[in-house]
N, C-alpha and C positions, 0 to 999 in steps of 0.2 A: 256682063253679069259675072264673068269669071274674075275680072279685075276688082270688082267691088267686094268680093269675098277674101281677097288676099290680105288686107289689113286685119281682118277678123281672125283669120287662120294664124297669122303671125303672132297676134296677141295671145291666142290659145297656146301656141307653142312656147311663147315666153313664160306664160303662167305655169305650164307643165314643167319647163326647165327650172323655174324657181322652186316649184314644189319638190322637184328631184333634188335640187341643191339643199333645200331645207331638211328633207328626209335624210339625206346623206350626212349633213352636218349634225343632225340630231343623233344619228347612230354613232358618229364619232364622239359626240359629247357624252353620250351614255357610256361608251367604252372607256373614255377618259375618267369619268366619274367612277366607273366600276374599278378601274385600276387604282385610283386614289383611295377608294374605300378598302381595297385589298391591302394596299401599302399601309394605310392608317391602322387597319386591323392587325397587321403583322407587328407594327410598332407597339401597339397597345398590348398585344400578347407578350412581346419581349419585355416590355416594362413591367407587366404583371409577374412574369416569371422571375425577373430580377428582384422585384419586391418580395416575392415569396422566398427566394434564396436568402435575401438579407434578413427577413423575418425568422427563417429557420436558423441561421447563424446566431442571431440575437437570442433566440429562445434556447439554443443548445449551449451557450456559454455558461460557465459556472458562476461568473460574476453577475450580480444583479444590475440591470440597466433600466433607467427611468428618465423620461423626457418630460419636463414641465414647461408650461408657457410663461409669458412675462408676468402673469398674475400668480404664479406658483401652483397652477392647476395641473394635475397629472394628465398628460396627453398619450403616453405610451409607457408600458412597463412589461418587462419580459418575465418568463416563467420563474427564473431564479429570484428576481425581485419580489414577485408575488409570494414565493415561498418564505422569503426572509421577512417581508414587511406585512404580509397579510392583506386583508381587504381595505385597510386604511393606511396607505403607504406613508403619508406624512403625519401619522399620529404621534410619532416620537418627537418630543419637543426640541431636542438637540439637532435632529436632522432637519426639521422644518425651519429652525432658526438659521442653520447653515445655508439652506437653499435661499431663504429670504435675503441673507447677507450678500450672497453671490449675485442675485438678481439686481440688487440695489447698487453694488459697487462695480459690477461687471469684471470682477477679478476672481481667478480660480482660488479654491480653498479646499482643505481636507480636514478630517477630524476622525478620531477613533471613539466609537461609542459602543455601548452594550444595550441590545434591544430589551425592552421591558416585557420579556417573555419568561416562562418558567425555566428555560434553558439559559437565559441571559447570553444570547449569541453575541460574541465580539465582532465588530465590523470596522473596517477602514472605509471611510466614505470620502469620495472625491467628487467635487462639483465644479463643472466647467461651463462658463456662460456661452450661450448660442445667440444667434442674431435675434431670435424671438422667444428666448427662454433659457433653459439650462439643461445640461446632461448630468445625471447623477449616476455614479458608479459605486456599487457596494461590493466589497471584497470580504468574504467570510474568513475570519482569522482562527477559527476553531482548531483546524488541523495543524496550523503553524504553531499555535500556543501549546497544543498537545505534544508536538515534536520537540519544542523547546523544553517542555516539562520533562519529557523522557530523557533529553540530553542532559539537563541539569541533574536529574536523579542518577544518571549513569556516571557523571563526573563525581558526584558525591559518593556513590557506591564504590567506584574505583579507588578514590582517596581513602575511604574507610577500610576497604579490603587490603590495601597496601600498608596502611598505617599500623594495623595490628601486628603483622609479622615483623615489620621494621622496628616497632617498639620492643618486641620480644627479643629480636636480635641485638638491639642496642643494650637492653638490660642484661642479657646473658653475657655479652661481650664485656661489659663493665665488671660483672661478677668474676669472669675469668681473669681480667687484668688485676683486680684487687685481691682475689683470693686464690688464684691459680697456683702460685708457688707453694702456698701453705697446704693446699688441698688438691693434689693432682687428680684424685678420683672425681671430685666435683668439676674440675676443669674439663676432664674428658666427657663427663655427662653433659655439661653445658655446650661443649663443642659439638656433640652429636645433635643436640637440640637446635643449635645455630644452623647446622647443615640441613636439618629438616625444614626449618623456616625458610632457608634460602631455596630449597627445592620447591616449597609452596609458592614463593614469589616467582620462580621460574615457570611453574605450571600456570599461574595467573597470567603472566606475560605471554606465554605460548597461546593460551586460549584467547586472549585479547587480540593477538595477531591473526589467529585463525578466523575469529569473528569479523575482524576488519576486512580480511580477504574475501570472505563469503558475502558480506554486505556490499562489497565493491563489485558484485556480480561477475566474479571470476567465471569464465566459460567452463562448463562441465565437459570432461573428456568421456563422451558416451561410447560404450562398447557392450557387446553381449558376452556374458560369462556365466558360469555356474554359481548360483548363490551359495551353495554349500561350501565352496572353496573359501569364500570370504568368512563365512560363519565359523568354519573350523579354525581359521587363522585367528579370529577374535577369541575363541574359546582357549586356544593354545596360549595366547599372550596373557590371558587373565586367569589361567588355571591355578597358578601358584597363589594368587590372592584368594581364590575360592577355597583352595585346600587349607589355607591358614584359618579359615572359619568353618571348616568341615561342611562347606556348601556344595551340593551336587548340581552341576550344570549339565542339563540334558538338551539334545538337539532333535527337533522333529521337522527336518527340512528334506524334501525329496531330492534324491541324488541327481535327477535329470532336470531340475527346475532352473530354466534359464532366466536371466534378468538383463534388461538393457538399461544401463545406468553408468554413473561415474564410479568406478571400482573403489578408489580411495575415499570418496564421499560415503559410500555405503559402509565401508570399514569404519570410518570415523563415527557414523551414526550408531552402529552396533556396539562399538567400543564404549561409547558414552552411556548407552542404555544398559548394557550388561554390567559395566563397572558400577553404575548407580545401583543396579539390582543387587549386586553382591555387597555393596557398601551398606545398604539399608535393610539387608536380610539378616536375621539373627543366626548365630552359629547353629549348624545342623539343618538349616533350611534348604530351599532349592530354587533354582532359576531355570526357566525353560525358554528356548528360542525356537519359534515355529514359523512356518511360511506356507502359503498356498496361493494359487493363481486362478484367475478367471479371465473372461474376455476383456475386463477393464484394466488388468495388470496384475501386479504381485502385491500381496499383503503380508507383512512381516510383523511378528509379535514377540515381545520380551516380557515374560511373566515371572513374578517372584512371590515368595511367601513372607515378605518383609513386614515392616511396621505400618505400611499403608500411608495414605495421604488424606487428611480431613477434606470433606466435600467442599467446604468454603475456600479451600486453598487451591483447588484444582485449576481454576481459571488463571492463576498467576504463576504457576510453576515454570513456565517457559520464559518468564521475564529474566533479564540479565541480573545476576547476583541475588535473585530471590531465593530464599531458603525457607522451607517449612519449619525446620528446627535449626536455627542459626548456629547455636553453640555446638550441637552435635555434628552438624555438617562440617564446620571448621576442624573439629577434632578428628574427623574421619578423612580429612585431606581434600575435600571438594573445593572447587574454585567458585561454584555458583554460576558458571557459564556453560556447562555441558549441555543442558537441555535447550538453552537458547541456540547453541550451535546446531543441535539436532534439528530443531524446528526450521531454521534457515536452510539447511541442506535438503531437508525433505521438500520444502516448498520450492526450492530451486529446481527440483526434479518435476515439479507440477503435482506433487502428492500432498497428502494431509496426514497429520498425526493426532491421535486421540489417546486419552488415558482413562482407565477405569480403576478405581481403587476403593478398598474397604479398610478402615483403620484396624490394625491388629491382624489382618489376614493377608494383605499383600496388594500389589499393583500390577497392571498389565498395560504396557505401552504398545500401541499398534500403529504402524505407518504404512502408507501405500506408495507404490511407484507405478505410474501409468505404463501401459504396455506398448505405447507407440509414441514416437517423437518426430 
């Protein structure tokens, strides 16, 4: 009886063992699958993160970027591209023709175009073939052209400003040579005028050098000092010029007002502003230098009772060589660079300068110097 049950028991044990192996194998399989899923999920997360980083970089670039397929259909365009091209990126005929040409020839090409918009934005367009389409790069030339225009105007203005005194010097020198012996008094008069014109050329040259140094981002020598010391130095240096026109220069600056700035730069700013105030104030007028401080920094003002500046000229007075009254400015000895130097120096300190003016009543220039650096 016992022997007859042995094969049956053995079979049961085999079945149980196989079931055990199957369960164990299933558990291992599930663990392996779980590990594969975790690995795959991590890879997908990394790929998505990389895709997001690339998209962020593409969207943050200043250049417009656009990808088109082999049929010229837009597949991707970044924020700058949308801003430049709008809702219909290939609406511009020149642009669409350039893309079509690159897709057909599989050769890189570039073109300068102006968009058909009210602003007529100038663009440099570069198109590079891809394996299944093309990459379009759009570079906005507005600022470059504006800079080139400013540079051309500057060169033209410098040439004009130098030509005038040079022509005067040449004419007066010829007069001295031709008539000097016969008319010593005229020779002496023209000699003085030649010296004046030479001084004017020197002033223009000095201001140009100062402006070049400032625009080259010369490091400021920051220190804390009493503002009143610099103001008094400026007034002392310009007092004779003020006395010649019977102009009263008054100071309203606290004795204990400290300022953290480049001492020489603050002196140069104030010399230019006060000199201009005296130059354009009628005899018997007044110039006032004032200052106050708050948690934001120090605010310094130079006010005069001069001829004033027309409202439509205020936006341009800080341009190099720009003059409200060109003839009168040259006669008074100005180089046309003083206010440009002032603006650059103020901005180098992280401050701002504003002007308020009424024609016939006077002007007030106010600049700020932040309190911390």
